[in-house]
N, C-alpha and C positions, 0 to 999 in steps of 0.2 A: 539263904536269905540274909540280908544285912541286919545289923542291930536296929531295932525299932525305935531308938531314941528320936526325939523330935529334932529335926534338922532345920537350919535356916533355909529359906526357899532357894537361894542361889546354890547351896550345897546339894539340895535334893535334886534340882533340875540338872546339875552337872553330872550327878551319878547316872541318871538315865540317858543323857546325851552321849556320855562316854561309852555306854553299853551298846548304843545303836551301831550295828556293824556296817551299814551302808551310808554313803554320802547323801544319796537322794533316790527317788523312785525312777523307774524307766521313763524314757521320753516318747513323744509321738509327734508326727508331722501334721501341721494344721495350716489352713489358709490364714493369712494375717488378720483378716477381718473377724476371725473367731478367737483371737489370742489376747484380747483385752484382759488385763489383770493376771495373765498367765506368766510363768517364770521360764526364762530362756534356758535351754539345755546346753547351749554352746555359744561361743563368741559369734557374733554376726559381723561379717566383713562387708565393706563396700565393694561392689563390683565395678564401680566407675567413679570418675571425678564428678563432684557436684559443686556448682551447677553445670559444669561441663563447658562453659564459655564465659568470657568476661562480660559482665552485665552492669548496667547503670543502677545506682541506688536512688537517683533523683531524676526529675524532669529537667532537661537542659540541653547542652550541646557537648557532644563528644569532641575532644580536642587532643592535639599533641601538647602535653603540659609545657614543653619548652617554648611553645609559641605564646604562652601567657606570662612568662616570667617578667616581673617588673610592672605588670598591668595594675592600674588603680584608677579610681574615678577621675582624677585630674589628668591622667595620662593613659587612656585605655589602649588595649591591643586590638587591631582590626583583623578579622579573619573572613575568608570567603566561605559561604555555605555550599558544601559539596553535594548535600542531599538530605533526605529524611529517612529515618529508619523505623518502619512500622513495627508494632509489637508482634513478636513471634516470627519475625522475618530474619533471614540471614542477609546482612549487608552485601550488596553486589559491587561494592567499590571500597577503596582504601583511601586513607587520608595522607596527603603530602604536607610539606611545610606550608603554614598559612591557611590551612583548610579546617573546617569544622562540619559536624553533621547534627541535625536535630534528633533528639533521642528522648524516649519516655522512660519512666522508672521501670526497670526490669528488661529494658531493651538490650540487644547484643551490640557490643562495641565493634566498629569496623576495624579492619587491619590498619595499623599505624597509630590508632588512638590509644592513649594510656591514662586518660583522666576525663572527667565530666565537669563542666562548669554549670552550676545551678542557674535556672532560668532567671532567678532574682538578681543575678550578677551579670546579666547580659542586656544590652540595648540592641534592638533590631533596627539597623540603619536602612536597609532596603531588602528586596527579595533575596538577594544573594550576598549580603554583607551584614556582619554583626560587630559590635564592639564589646570587648571583655573588660569588665570593671574591677575584676579581682583575680589575682593569679591562683592557679591550682598546682599542687605538687603531683608527681607521678603516683598513680593509684588512688588519687582522691575521688571519692564518690563512685568507687568501682568495687564490685565483688569479683575476685579472680576465679578462674575456672575450677580450681581445686580448693578454694578457700573454705567451703563448707565441709567436704570430705574428700579424701584422696583414695584412689584405687588401692585396695588391700588394707585400708585402715579399719580397726575395730570400732564400729559405731555403737554397738551394744554388747556388753559383756555377759558371759554366762552367769546365771543366777540372778538376773535382773527381773523384777516384776514390771511387766510392760504397762506403760501409761498411754493414754490416747495420743499424746504428742509423739511417742515412740513409733506407734503404728503409722501415723502420718508421715514421719520421716522415712520409714521403711518403704512405704508406698512411693514416696518421691524418688527412692533409689531403684524402683522397679522390682523390689523383692516381693514375691507373692506367697511364699510359704515359710514357716519357721518350725524349728525343733523346740518343743516346749516340754516341760516335765508334766507327767500325768498327774491329775488331781488325786490326792489321797482320799480314799473312801473311809469315812469315820462312822462307825456304828454307835448308836446311842440307845442304851438300855436303861429303862426306868424300873426301879424295884421299890416295893412297898405295898402293903395291904391297903393303905389309906389313899393311894393314888387312883384317880379315875380319869377317863378321857375328858378333854375340854368341852366336848359336845354334850356331856351328861349333866343333868341337874345335880347341883351340889346338895349333899345331905350331911347331917351331923357326923363328925368323925372322919369325913373324907375331904380331900383337897384335889382340885383339878390339876392336870398336867401343866406345869409351867416350864420345867427344865428342858424338855425335849425341844421346845420352840426356841428358847434362849441358846441352847447348844447348837442347834441347826443353823441359826443365824450367825453365831460366832464362827462356826466351821466354814460357812460360805465366805465370810469376810476374810478368812485366812487362806482361801483358795482351795478348800476341800469340798467333798461331796458328802452331805449328811445322809445317813441311812437309819431311819427310825425303826427300831426293832420291837417297839411296843412296851406295854407295862406288864411287869412280871410280879406275881405275889411273892411274899417273903418265904420262899420254899427253896431249900438247897438244890434239889434235883432240877426244879424248873429254871432257876437262875443259871445253874451250871450248863444246862442244855442250850439255852438261848445264847449264853456267852460263848460256848464252843462254836455254835453256828456263826455268830458274828465274827469271831476270830478267823474263821475259814474264808469269809467273803469280804473282809475289809482289811484296811491297813492299820487302823487304830481303833481301839474299843474303849468307849466311855460308859461306865456304869455309875448311875447316881443312886445314892442311898446305900445303907448297909456297910458303912465304913468305920463306925465307932465301935465301942466295946460291948454293945448290947447283945443279948442272946440270939437275936435274929440277924445280926450283922455278919454276913457270910462272905462279903466281897473278897477280903484278903485271902481266905482259905481257897476260894474258887480260882483266884488269880495264881496262887501258888501251884495249884494242881493243873493249870491250863498249859503250862510249858515252862521250860527253863529259860532264865534262872528264876522266874517268878517275881515275887514282891521285892522291889529294890529299896523302897522306903515306905513306912507307914506312919504318917503323922509329920507335920511340919510346924515350925514355931511361928504360926501366923494366926491372925484373927480378922475375919472369919475364915474357916477352911482348915482348921487344925487337923481333922482326922483323914485328910487326903491320902490316897494310896497311889504310888507309882510303881509299875511293874513292866517287865519285858518277858514275853512268852514266845519262845521260838522266833526271836528277832522282831516281833510285833509289839509296839507299846500298848499297854492296857492300863487305864486309870480308873480308880475308884474315887468318885467325887461325892462330897457331902450332899445331902438332899436339900438343904436350904438354898433358895434361889440366889441370894447374894453370894454365898460361899461358892456356889457353882460358877458364877461369873468370875470371881477373883481367882479361883483355882484354874479355870481355863486359861485366863490371861497369864498366870504365873508359870504353869506347868505344861499345858497342852499346846499352846501357841508356839513356844520355842521348838517343841518336837516337830510340829507340822512345818515350821520354817526350815528345819534341817532336812526333813524328808523331801521338801520341794527344792532343796539346794540353793535356797535364797542367800545371796551374798550382799544384797543392799544393806547399807547401814540403816538401822531402824531408829528414827528419831520420834520419841513420844511427843505429843502435843501437850506441853507443860507451860502453865502460867504461874506467875507470882501473885499471891493474895495474902490478905491478913485474916487470921483466924478469928471468928466472931466470939468464941468462948473457949475457955481452957479445956484441954482434954488430957486425961491421965492415961498412961500406958504401962504395961508390965515389962520390966527389964528382961531382955533376952528374947522378946517376941516382937515380930513386926505386926503392926496394926494397920488395917486399911479402912479408912473412914470415908463414907460417902458424904459429899458436901454439895450444898446449893450455893451458887455464886450470885452475888449482887453487887452492883456498883453504887458506892456512896461517896459523895464529895470528891469525885475524881479518882477514887481508889476501889479496887476489887476486894470484896470481903467474902470469905468462905464460911458458910454457916453449916456446922456439922449436923448430919441427919443420924442421930444416935439411936436408930431403931435396931431391933434384933434381926439377925440374918435371915430369919424365916419370913419376914414381912416383904411382900413382893414389890410394893410401890416405892420403897426407898430407892431402888435403882432407877425407877421411872422419874422420880423427882430429882435425882442427883444429876449435877452437871459434870462432876468429876470425882476423883478419889484422892484423898490425902494419905500418903504412906508415912507412917511414923517408924523410923528405923529401930532395930532391936537394941541399940545402945542409948536410946533416949527414954526418959520416963514420962514423956508427953510434951505438949506444947502449951504455951501460955496465951491467954487472950491478947489480941493485938499483934502477936508475933507474926513475922512474914514466913509463909510456908510455900512449898511448891505443890501445885495441884495437877494431877494427870487428868486431862479432859477425856470424858467418855465419848467415844465416837457414836 
């Protein structure tokens, strides 16, 4: 087991990511309509050119562009109407010099045409004659047959989290199935004699389960499958038994409570005994969440999370989420939703520790202000009231009232 000194969060997560011996979980084949928000297991190649034919981007007349050169309102070019091209139809004629064809947006260009004149730049002289008031260049107002995708082109890379527009594009290419990474199963274990189910009446000395619901939602947001293992009393044998079972049936194990130095705090001992190498770090230089534990037991990540709800949220975002992303083989660049705001009051921080402060955002006189919610991490509603989180780096002693800060928006 590594030295238990408190690490900066980036050092702690690097330790565990370096220890994970696999790039990602196995893949499975699924119909595309079931792959929203799933991560691709391989590059997806186009099997055809798209759109597959030259098509118009405007309503107007398909022409040979050379027939319009020099055309202007004072000296229009006159063309003979060869025919009309219905939507979805293949033209049964071609254009020769001096000929044009009526065409709608999305229509297929006839052979011989290389441009489309917008209807606004055309005067219809008679049933079979038009005058062109503006010249067009080759390819103007036209999408070429392989302009969207070419046969063999990589349209979606491996490790990409699929968006609705991705699925639509794949359907347009005629792709019906995809290889995607299996969802990681994340077991959630609550420990503590004081925890009761949310369905029970609260009594003095007890608190209802909050963390399993928060962790389940965060797990699903990350593309995992939450598996609630229930509430376990502060008993070594009971916690070890349920942890061992969770380790067998899931890919990641989360244990809340029992991470600090109290006599009943058993999580670190149980993780060390669950499999090699065991605990990789115990404690991180953050607030809230200082007692967090990260371990690897026979290649499966196991985390001990503090019991306070705010600390649970922060520790999941900092430590669990990067591990799930690696297990999913996610290669997309992750851009946090960050806005600039002015801090409404001064906040002091301890040197060498990263502080995460919940803030409420409010617009005043055209500027966004962040009002710190300086509640204890055990208070549930501070996360509900928060619009974002302000991170104070370890090399700062705080921020002064009115100072511009960056706020990470809470999804």
